[in-house]
ROTI-403675 format. One record per residue (C-alpha): residue in three letters; x, z negated, y negated. Coordinates in Angstrom, 3 decimals. Layout:
BEGIN
+-----+----------+----------+----------+
| res |        X |        Z |        Y |
+-----+----------+----------+----------+
| ALA |        X |        Z |        Y |
...
+-----+----------+----------+----------+
This chain:
BEGIN
+-----+----------+----------+----------+
| res |        X |        Z |        Y |
+-----+----------+----------+----------+
| MET |  -27.458 |   -0.451 |   -5.463 |
| ASP |  -27.674 |   -3.496 |   -2.685 |
| ASP |  -26.676 |   -5.712 |   -5.547 |
| ALA |  -30.218 |   -5.657 |   -7.188 |
| LEU |  -32.258 |   -6.074 |   -4.255 |
| PHE |  -29.465 |   -9.452 |   -3.740 |
| GLU |  -29.874 |   -9.987 |   -7.841 |
| ARG |  -33.862 |   -9.630 |   -7.310 |
| TYR |  -34.007 |  -12.144 |   -4.090 |
| ILE |  -31.846 |  -14.843 |   -6.364 |
| ASN |  -33.944 |  -14.592 |   -9.601 |
| ASP |  -37.259 |  -13.715 |   -8.381 |
| ASP |  -37.526 |  -15.045 |   -5.162 |
| LEU |  -38.429 |  -13.765 |   -1.482 |
| PHE |  -41.954 |  -12.975 |   -2.783 |
| GLU |  -41.149 |  -10.522 |   -4.658 |
| LEU |  -39.097 |   -8.621 |   -2.074 |
| ILE |  -42.001 |   -9.201 |   -0.476 |
| LYS |  -44.516 |   -7.377 |   -2.166 |
| MET |  -41.515 |   -4.492 |   -3.073 |
| LYS |  -41.767 |   -4.302 |    0.818 |
| ASP |  -45.909 |   -3.848 |    0.783 |
| LEU |  -45.407 |   -0.908 |   -1.529 |
| LEU |  -43.332 |    0.950 |   -0.166 |
| LYS |  -45.225 |    1.017 |    2.602 |
| ASP |  -46.880 |    4.353 |    1.885 |
| GLU |  -45.778 |    6.208 |   -0.529 |
| LYS |  -49.267 |    8.179 |   -1.279 |
| GLU |  -50.760 |    5.002 |   -1.550 |
| LEU |  -47.794 |    3.344 |   -3.859 |
| ASN |  -48.361 |    6.828 |   -6.274 |
| LYS |  -52.002 |    6.220 |   -6.089 |
| ILE |  -51.799 |    2.339 |   -7.535 |
| TYR |  -49.003 |    3.636 |   -9.710 |
| LEU |  -51.318 |    6.536 |  -11.593 |
| LYS |  -54.033 |    4.259 |  -11.525 |
| SER |  -52.008 |    1.316 |  -13.397 |
| ILE |  -50.859 |    4.152 |  -15.781 |
| GLU |  -54.473 |    5.168 |  -16.640 |
| ARG |  -55.779 |    1.295 |  -16.934 |
| MET |  -52.836 |    1.037 |  -19.342 |
| GLU |  -53.637 |    3.741 |  -21.788 |
| LYS |  -57.187 |    3.255 |  -21.232 |
| ARG |  -56.484 |   -0.080 |  -22.793 |
| ASN |  -53.982 |    0.687 |  -25.105 |
| LYS |  -56.654 |    3.057 |  -26.723 |
| GLN |  -60.014 |    0.427 |  -26.238 |
| GLY |  -57.678 |   -2.164 |  -27.319 |
| THR |  -57.026 |   -5.173 |  -24.686 |
| PRO |  -59.951 |   -8.038 |  -24.764 |
| SER |  -59.719 |  -11.346 |  -25.478 |
| LEU |  -59.159 |  -13.704 |  -22.918 |
| ALA |  -62.162 |  -15.491 |  -24.291 |
| THR |  -64.434 |  -12.408 |  -23.537 |
| LEU |  -63.297 |  -11.872 |  -19.831 |
| GLU |  -65.150 |  -13.227 |  -16.937 |
| GLU |  -63.154 |  -15.233 |  -14.542 |
| ARG |  -63.837 |  -12.762 |  -12.007 |
| GLN |  -62.478 |  -10.064 |  -14.595 |
| PHE |  -59.402 |  -12.238 |  -15.414 |
| ARG |  -58.216 |  -12.695 |  -11.960 |
| HIS |  -58.387 |   -8.802 |  -11.571 |
| MET |  -56.609 |   -8.197 |  -14.570 |
| ARG |  -53.982 |  -10.711 |  -13.757 |
| PHE |  -53.346 |   -8.768 |  -10.198 |
| GLU |  -53.478 |   -5.728 |  -11.608 |
| ASN |  -50.334 |   -6.535 |  -13.646 |
| VAL |  -48.235 |   -8.150 |  -10.814 |
| GLU |  -48.343 |   -4.398 |   -9.157 |
| TRP |  -47.576 |   -3.014 |  -12.444 |
| ASP |  -44.678 |   -5.299 |  -12.956 |
| THR |  -43.263 |   -4.977 |   -9.157 |
| ILE |  -43.156 |   -1.444 |   -9.860 |
| ASN |  -41.368 |   -1.418 |  -13.009 |
| LYS |  -38.880 |   -3.725 |  -11.102 |
| MET |  -38.630 |   -1.344 |   -7.942 |
| LEU |  -38.018 |    1.365 |  -10.752 |
| LYS |  -35.425 |   -0.917 |  -12.729 |
| ASP |  -33.235 |   -1.939 |   -9.125 |
| GLY |  -33.824 |    1.706 |   -7.795 |
| LEU |  -35.698 |    1.633 |   -5.107 |
| ILE |  -38.134 |    4.090 |   -6.010 |
| ILE |  -37.285 |    7.242 |   -8.954 |
| LYS |  -39.956 |    8.779 |  -10.904 |
| GLU |  -40.014 |   12.061 |  -10.614 |
| LYS |  -42.294 |   13.824 |  -12.795 |
| GLU |  -46.173 |   11.941 |  -12.696 |
| ASN |  -45.407 |   10.779 |   -9.224 |
| ILE |  -42.521 |    8.461 |   -7.778 |
| ALA |  -40.633 |    8.845 |   -4.935 |
| ILE |  -39.223 |    6.526 |   -2.684 |
| ASN |  -35.313 |    6.349 |   -2.690 |
| GLN |  -34.870 |    6.040 |    1.292 |
| PRO |  -31.516 |    4.915 |    1.395 |
| MET |  -31.881 |    1.821 |   -0.720 |
| LYS |  -36.000 |    0.630 |    1.188 |
| SER |  -33.304 |    1.136 |    4.603 |
| THR |  -31.301 |   -1.517 |    2.622 |
| LEU |  -33.972 |   -3.759 |    1.781 |
| TYR |  -35.128 |   -3.627 |    5.455 |
| ALA |  -32.411 |   -4.941 |    6.954 |
| PHE |  -31.678 |   -7.375 |    4.069 |
| PHE |  -35.000 |   -8.686 |    5.436 |
| THR |  -33.340 |   -8.446 |    8.928 |
| PHE |  -30.228 |  -10.402 |    7.757 |
| LEU |  -32.440 |  -13.434 |    6.030 |
| LYS |  -34.163 |  -14.052 |    9.192 |
| ASP |  -30.874 |  -14.019 |   11.287 |
| LYS |  -29.394 |  -16.280 |    9.097 |
| LYS |  -33.069 |  -18.432 |    9.107 |
| GLU |  -33.267 |  -18.259 |    5.126 |
| ILE |  -36.870 |  -17.388 |    6.344 |
| LYS |  -39.105 |  -19.975 |    7.351 |
| GLU |  -41.288 |  -19.646 |   10.756 |
| ASP |  -44.053 |  -19.632 |    8.572 |
| PHE |  -43.245 |  -16.659 |    6.267 |
| LEU |  -41.896 |  -14.437 |    9.041 |
| SER |  -45.429 |  -12.819 |    9.602 |
| LEU |  -45.327 |  -11.615 |    5.954 |
| LEU |  -42.803 |   -9.251 |    6.669 |
| THR |  -44.921 |   -7.243 |    9.429 |
+-----+----------+----------+----------+
């Protein structure tokens, strides 16, 4: 499973891992985001997705942000960082620890620029 994090780092980049780390901070909040995302997607499927021409710029930016969270959550499920349990998701604590250790490794090897270290706290 450790390979999944390394592959994610190589294929997507550091920022994807940072987004994952942020989502892993609070399991209750992660579940709220997850359930809210499912509800929005179900609602959109029933109503049909609006065309880009009918969206205001603010709505479009908000929609893109929601999709980023949803995309990251799906990657976390695929990589084993979180596990789906009925209607909720649970954080895989050993994988979370591995992610944190990977960040420590990257810091020690100076793979993370000083400017980005504040994103990891």
